[in-house]
C-alpha positions, -999 to 999 in steps of 0.1 A, spaced: -21 39 -405 -55 48 -415 -77 29 -435 -86 53 -459 -48 61 -466 -44 21 -468 -70 17 -493 -54 45 -514 -20 28 -513 -40 -6 -519 -59 8 -553 -38 -3 -580 -39 -41 -566 -79 -35 -565 -79 -25 -601 -57 -53 -612 -81 -81 -594 -113 -61 -608 -98 -61 -643 -88 -97 -637 -123 -107 -624 -138 -90 -661 -117 -106 -684 -124 -143 -666 -161 -135 -666 -163 -126 -702 -139 -157 -710 -164 -180 -691 -197 -165 -707 -182 -166 -741 -175 -203 -731 -211 -208 -728 -210 -215 -689 -239 -206 -669 -245 -174 -656 -246 -185 -618 -212 -200 -619 -199 -169 -633 -214 -149 -603 -203 -176 -577 -164 -175 -593 -170 -137 -592 -184 -138 -552 -155 -162 -542 -130 -141 -554 -143 -110 -540 -144 -125 -509 -111 -139 -508 -95 -103 -520 -117 -86 -491 -105 -109 -464 -67 -109 -479 -69 -70 -478 -85 -69 -442 -58 -95 -430 -30 -76 -442 -42 -42 -431 -43 -54 -395 -9 -70 -397 7 -41 -410 -13 -18 -386 -1 -39 -355 34 -37 -367 35 -2 -372 19 6 -342 46 -12 -322 73 6 -341 55 39 -332 52 26 -294 89 17 -294 100 51 -310 78 71 -285 98 53 -254 131 58 -271 148 89 -258 173 89 -285 151 80 -316 177 75 -338 186 43 -323 153 27 -336 172 3 -358 188 -12 -328 158 -26 -313 138 -33 -348 138 -68 -359 150 -71 -392 123 -69 -419 112 -99 -442 102 -80 -472 129 -69 -496 114 -33 -496 113 -30 -459 149 -41 -459 159 -13 -481 144 12 -456 160 -7 -426 194 -1 -442 187 37 -448 178 39 -413 209 20 -403 230 45 -423 215 75 -410 220 59 -374 255 55 -380 260 92 -395 242 105 -362 263 87 -343 292 101 -355 281 136 -354 270 133 -320 305 118 -311 321 148 -332 299 174 -312 305 160 -279 343 161 -282 342 195 -296 319 205 -263 345 186 -242 374 204 -256 357 239 -255 347 230 -219 384 221 -210 396 254 -228 372 274 -207 382 263 -173 419 264 -183 414 296 -193 396 307 -162 421 294 -140 447 311 -160 430 347 -158 426 344 -121 463 346 -114 466 383 -126 431 390 -106 446 378 -75 480 395 -80 460 428 -85 442 422 -58 473 419 -35 486 452 -50 457 470 -45 455 454 -5 492 466 -4 485 502 -16 453 510 4 439 542 -12 402 555 -24 413 544 -61 427 509 -51 392 503 -31 373 513 -62 395 490 -82 390 460 -58 354 464 -60 357 461 -99 380 432 -93 353 412 -72 330 418 -101 353 403 -127 361 376 -104 321 369 -102 319 369 -140 348 342 -141 330 322 -116 301 322 -132 316 313 -165 336 284 -146 302 272 -128 281 274 -161 307 251 -177 307 227 -150 272 229 -146 263 201 -170 283 174 -152 281 186 -115 275 153 -99 314 152 -109 326 179 -89 307 181 -58 315 166 -23 283 165 1 293 166 38 278 185 68 282 219 68 275 251 89 250 276 71 268 302 92 303 296 80 289 297 43 273 330 48 302 345 60 323 333 35 301 345 8 299 381 26 337 382 25 339 371 -11 317 405 -20 331 425 10 343 455 -14 311 455 -34 290 456 -4 313 484 10 308 506 -22 271 500 -22 272 510 16 252 476 23 243 469 56 242 433 67 218 414 90 224 380 101 201 360 125 209 329 142 219 307 119 240 284 135 224 255 114 240 225 96 228 209 67 241 182 44 252 196 11 283 208 -12 299 240 6 315 250 -27 283 251 -49 261 268 -23 286 292 -17 287 303 -50 249 301 -52 249 328 -22 275 349 -41 252 353 -73 221 360 -52 243 386 -31 255 401 -64 221 406 -77 212 424 -43 239 447 -50 230 455 -86 195 462 -78 202 480 -44 180 509 -34 185 538 -11 197 525 25 203 490 15 198 460 41 208 425 34 196 400 58 200 365 63 178 343 83 171 307 87 140 285 101 141 249 106 111 228 106 108 186 110 119 179 75 135 211 60 158 242 69 151 272 51 180 300 46 163 331 35 181 360 18 160 392 21 167 429 7 151 462 8 163 468 -31 141 477 -61 121 444 -61 110 421 -92 78 431 -111 50 404 -102 50 397 -139 86 383 -141 84 363 -109 77 333 -126 103 334 -154 134 347 -132 149 312 -132 147 308 -171 183 311 -189 186 345 -205 158 363 -191 164 397 -180 131 407 -172 121 444 -166 149 456 -140 178 441 -164 164 462 -193 171 494 -177 208 496 -177 217 470 -151 241 450 -176 220 418 -168 228 387 -183 199 365 -173 226 336 -164 230 341 -125 196 332 -112 194 304 -141 228 289 -128 215 288 -93 184 270 -101 202 245 -120 228 241 -94 200 238 -68 184 208 -87 215 190 -88 219 191 -51 182 188 -43 180 221 -28 145 240 -34 148 276 -46 120 300 -45 119 338 -50 93 363 -35 89 400 -40 62 425 -38 65 464 -43 99 467 -31 126 440 -18 132 404 -24 135 373 -8 152 341 -21 150 311 -3 173 277 -5 152 251 10 174 222 23 157 191 28 163 167 60 153 132 55 156 108 85 186 95 83 203 130 84 177 138 113 191 109 130 229 117 125 225 153 137 205 142 168 
């Protein structure tokens, strides 16, 4: 609350007091009172008025600043009435009741939205599980009737399966902590599983796979890391160049293990690199007919943050390297030792 605004608000009070002083001064002069007495009363009245205005200003300012500080510290600021003291002034009590009514309405609306989101999430998860049944059946039919056509169908089925998995993990990513199970995982096994998930797409794109010695164990959730690798492999396939190569390697330091996935594809423009993990960002490559959604890497980053895994991307001219950084604390190092 600024002093200028306060004076503006108190202008009617000041004018009424000035009018009262003028009327009293005229009455005292008409009653043959000495001018010194009139001036003394005028001075005392003015001092009392100024002091009362100043005292009220500083007390109100302190109270309002306290309210502002409490509001800034709240994440859900509509809950401010819950921590406020009930005002004593009648006009403030009216505004307090209005805030309570607004808070109640907001809580009811939030509850309704949360219920709708929960029902929608449950529907999406159920639909994805249902649609996986015909996908699996079609895979079995194609694998039992091998032909060039069935191999093409299997590759497209892997694409469909990846998109359904992406939708499922997107629905679950908000509360990933309810679904993951952290345990000791062999990175080599996870990498081979992810490659097997994409074998028909890799074969269709003639991708060569190179795997260094990655017999390294980390503590993480195997299912979520496998999904992250599937997204990275899918991007390498989508943006591959001639004679594509996909390389997996792991390096270990004292406190971290870095799993790197490198390809020799078309790369990522330098201007796009800082934004590739943003939701919906497709970049220059995604706008050239690659049907990019801007969700895959966003999901990878979101899930890595939930799991405490670092995620970085590097690209210069051609090729891209995505690195997953697994932290190793003293307890994990002691267990593995």
